C-alpha positions as CSV (number, residue, x, y, z in Angstrom):
1,M,3.2,-11.9,-21.1
2,K,-0.3,-11.6,-22.8
3,N,-1.0,-15.4,-22.5
4,E,0.1,-15.4,-18.8
5,F,-2.4,-13.0,-18.1
6,D,-5.4,-14.5,-20.1
7,G,-4.4,-17.7,-18.3
8,A,-4.5,-16.2,-15.0
9,I,-7.8,-14.7,-16.0
10,D,-9.5,-17.5,-16.8
11,R,-8.5,-19.1,-13.3
12,L,-9.9,-16.3,-11.4
13,L,-13.2,-16.6,-13.3
14,T,-13.2,-20.6,-13.2
15,A,-12.9,-20.1,-9.3
16,G,-15.8,-18.0,-8.9
17,I,-13.5,-15.0,-8.1
18,F,-15.4,-11.2,-8.9
19,L,-13.6,-8.4,-9.8
20,P,-13.2,-6.4,-6.7
21,Q,-11.7,-9.8,-5.1
22,A,-9.0,-10.1,-8.3
23,V,-8.1,-6.4,-7.7
24,D,-7.0,-6.7,-4.2
25,I,-5.2,-10.2,-4.7
26,L,-3.2,-8.5,-7.7
27,E,-2.5,-5.0,-5.6
28,R,-1.1,-6.8,-2.7
29,G,0.8,-9.4,-4.7
30,M,2.1,-6.6,-6.4
31,I,3.4,-4.7,-3.5
32,A,4.3,-7.6,-1.9
33,G,6.7,-8.1,-4.7
34,A,7.8,-4.3,-4.8
35,L,8.6,-4.6,-1.4
36,R,10.4,-7.3,-1.1
37,S,12.7,-6.6,-4.4
38,A,13.3,-2.9,-2.7
39,E,14.4,-4.7,0.3
40,G,11.4,-2.9,2.3
41,N,12.4,0.6,1.3
42,Q,9.0,2.1,0.7
43,C,10.0,4.9,-1.6
44,A,12.3,2.4,-4.3
45,A,8.9,0.2,-3.9
46,S,6.5,2.9,-4.7
47,K,8.6,4.3,-7.9
48,A,9.1,0.6,-9.2
49,L,4.8,0.5,-8.7
50,G,4.3,4.0,-10.0
51,I,2.3,5.3,-7.5
52,H,3.1,7.7,-4.8
53,R,4.7,6.6,-1.6
54,N,1.5,8.1,0.8
55,T,-0.6,5.7,-1.7
56,L,1.7,2.9,-0.9
57,Q,1.5,3.3,2.9
58,R,-2.1,3.5,2.9
59,K,-2.7,0.6,1.5
60,M,0.1,-1.6,3.1
61,I,-2.3,-0.6,5.9
62,E,-5.5,-1.3,4.4
63,F,-3.9,-4.9,3.3
64,G,-2.4,-5.1,6.8
65,M,1.0,-4.8,5.5
66,A,1.6,-2.5,8.0
67,K,0.7,-0.8,11.3
68,P,-1.2,3.0,11.2
69,A,1.1,5.8,12.0
70,R,0.4,7.6,15.2
71,K,-0.6,11.1,14.7
72,T,1.1,13.3,17.3
73,A,-0.6,15.7,19.3
74,G,0.7,18.6,18.2
75,R,0.2,21.6,19.8
76,A,-2.8,20.2,21.6
77,G,-2.4,20.6,25.2
78,S,0.9,22.1,25.1
79,T,2.0,24.0,28.3
80,R,4.3,26.4,26.7
81,R,3.2,30.0,26.6
82,R,4.2,32.5,24.0
83,R,6.2,35.6,25.3
84,I,4.6,38.7,24.9
85,A,6.9,41.7,24.3
C-alpha cells in the first residue's frame, strides 16, 4: 500500500500538482468512493471515512456533490399568536 501511495505522490509532483490540489483530489475521491460503497447512505459513508455526518455533508456541498439544504424560516414571520391566560 505504501508503495502505491509513493507512486501516486511522485506522479502528482511531476504533474505540478500543489498540496492543496492534491488534498482536494484525495478528499473528493474518498468521499465519492465511500458514498458509492454505502449506496448513497451518508451516515454509513461518514462512519467509513471517520468523519461526522455534518462534515461529510459540508464537504459534499463544497465539492459540488450535493445541493445545499434550505434553511427553514422557523418562527420568523409566523402569524400564530400565543394564548394568554
